[in-house]
N, C-alpha and C positions, 0 to 999 in steps of 0.2 A: 349260690355258693355251695359247692359240694364238699362237705366236711367229713363225709364218711370214709374218705381215703386220705392217707398221709400226704399225698401230693396236693390235695385241695387245701389242707391246713397250712402246708408249707407255702403255697402260692399266696394265701391270705397273709401269712406272716411277712413274706417279702414285701407285699404292697403296704402293709402297716409300717414296716421298718423304713421303707422309703419315705413315707409321709412323716414319720417321727424324726427322720434324720439319723437313724441308727446305722451302725457300721456293717453288720451282717446278720444272718440267721443261721441257726444250727439245728439240725433235726436229730431227735433222739429216737432211734429205731425201736428200742425196747418198750418205751411208754407211749409212743405216738405223740409226744409233745414237741413243740418247736420253741426255740429260744430266740429272742431278739436281743442282740448284743450290741452295746454302744462301744465306741472307741475307748472310753474311759473305764470300761469294765462293768458298768451297770448292765443288768439283764432283766428282761421280762419273759415270762413263760406263758405260752398259749396252749390250751388244751380243749378239745371239743367235749361238750357235755353229752350224756347218753342219747338224748333224743336228737342230737346233732343239729339242733336249731339254735343252740347258744354256745358261747365260747367263754371259758373261764380264763382270765388273765391274772397272773400272779407276779408280783415283784419279787425278784430273787435277791436275798440279802446274804451277806457273808455269815459263816458259821458263828462268828463272835456275837452277832446280833441275838441269836437264840440264847446264848449264855447270859446276855444282859437283859433278856426279856423284851426285846424290841421286835415287833412284827408289823406287817402291813397286811390288811385284809384283802383277799382276792376280790376281783370284781367279775360280774357275769354280764355279758353283752349279747344281745340277740344277733344271730347270724343272718336273719332275714328281715332287715329294715326295708322300708318302702323306698325304692330308688327314686331319685329326682328324674325329671323328664329326659334329661340328656345323658344319663349314666346307666351302666349295666348293673345287674345285681351284685356282681363281684366288686365293682368299684364302690357301690353303696355300702356293702358290708365292710370293706376296708376303711372307708371314710367314717362310718358310724363307730367302728371299733377304735379308730384313732382318736376321734373326738372324746369318747368316754375315757380312754387311757389318759389323754392330756388333762381332762377336767378332774377325774377322780383318783387316778392311780399315781401319776407322776408327782403331784405335790406331796402325797403321803410317803412315796418312795424317797424323795429328796429329804423330807423331814426326818425319816428314819435313819437315813445315812448320816445326816448331820448330827443327830443325837448319838449315833454310834461313835462318830469321831470325837464328839465332846466327852463321852464316857471313857473312851480308850486313850485319849490324849495324855501324855505324861504330865503329871502335876508336880510343880516345883514348890517346895515349902517356902514360905515367905522369907525366911532368914537366909536362904541360899541364893535368892535373886539379888544380884548386886545393884546398888543404886547408881545410876549414871552420874558422872561428875558434873558439877555445875559449869556453865560455860565461862571461859576467861574473857573478861571485857576487852583485853588488849588484842585478842585474836578473833573474837566474834564480831562479824559485821553487824553494825547497828547497835552494839552494846554501849558505845560511848556517844551515841547520837545526841545532839543538842538541838533545840529549836533554833530557827534562823534568828530570832531576836537575841538569844543568848550569844550566838556567834558574832553578831553585829556588835554587841556590847563588849565582847572580849576583844575584838579587833580595834574598835574605835572608842572604847570605853571611857 
């Protein structure tokens, strides 16, 4: 896998995005990074390391996460895994990166987003939450239910 060119990294990102079920990839011309973007807005960022034999994958979080102290550590994956007998080096790199992303990064990314939602969700003071009314036995199905023996006694009593 040739990671020394932006096209090589973009090709890897497309292959990884396809395996992860992501929506699209976006290339950043200034930094040389490539983003994998899901339809729901989640994003991962791939960047080659200097020796070009490793890839750093970062989970992109909203700016609110930084304000709340929520972060996800980036992972580093080798770009030169040993290919299986029936696959090319490019396919092996995409498979290897996808496996590491699924096992190490996606669970942490999901947990961080859930924690952010929990911290930023509106909180209701207990006194402002209305108590639901109790069901009326005349309109609630099953509220006036009696056992078959009590019905028998009422009829034939």
